[in-house]
C-alpha positions in Angstrom: 12.1 5.6 -18.6 10.5 3.2 -16.1 7.3 4.2 -14.2 8.1 3.5 -10.4 6.3 0.5 -9.1 3.6 0.5 -6.7 6.4 0.1 -3.3 8.1 3.2 -4.8 4.9 5.0 -5.5 3.9 4.0 -1.5 7.3 5.1 -0.4 7.2 8.3 -1.6 3.4 9.4 -0.8 4.0 8.1 2.7 7.0 10.1 2.7 5.0 13.6 1.5 2.4 12.9 3.9 4.3 12.6 7.1 6.5 15.9 5.9 2.8 18.1 4.9 1.4 16.1 8.6 4.4 17.8 10.3 4.5 20.8 8.6 0.7 21.4 9.7 1.5 20.7 13.4 4.5 22.6 13.4 2.6 25.5 11.7 -0.5 25.3 14.1 2.5 25.4 17.3 4.2 28.2 15.8 1.2 30.2 14.5 2.0 30.4 10.9 -0.8 31.7 9.2 -2.9 29.0 7.0 -1.4 26.1 8.2 -3.3 23.3 6.0 -2.2 25.5 2.7 1.2 25.4 3.9 0.8 21.5 4.5 -0.8 20.9 1.1 1.6 22.3 -0.3 4.7 20.5 0.9 2.6 17.7 0.4 2.4 18.5 -3.5 5.8 20.1 -3.8 7.9 18.5 -1.1 11.0 19.4 -3.4 10.1 22.9 -3.1 7.6 23.1 -0.6 9.6 22.2 2.1 12.7 24.9 1.9 9.9 27.6 1.1 8.4 26.5 4.3 11.4 26.8 6.8 12.6 30.1 5.0 8.7 31.7 5.1 9.3 30.6 8.9 12.3 31.9 9.5 10.8 35.0 8.2 8.4 35.2 10.4 10.6 34.1 13.7 13.2 37.6 12.9 10.0 39.3 12.0 8.1 38.6 16.1 12.1 39.1 17.2 11.7 43.0 16.3 
C-alpha cells in the first residue's frame, strides 16, 4: 500500500474541512447542541460522523415536532 500524495492529502483535508464547517453552521442555525463537537467529529471521522450527525438531526427534529 502506497502512501497518499500531497495532493491527495490536501483534497481529503479540504473535503473534511468543508464538511465540518457545513455541519457547524447547520447545527448553529438549527439550534443543535454542541455544534463545535459535531463539527470536530465530522472533520475527524467523516465516514461515520456525517451519517451520525444526519441521524441525530432527524431525531431532534422529530422530538421537537411532538
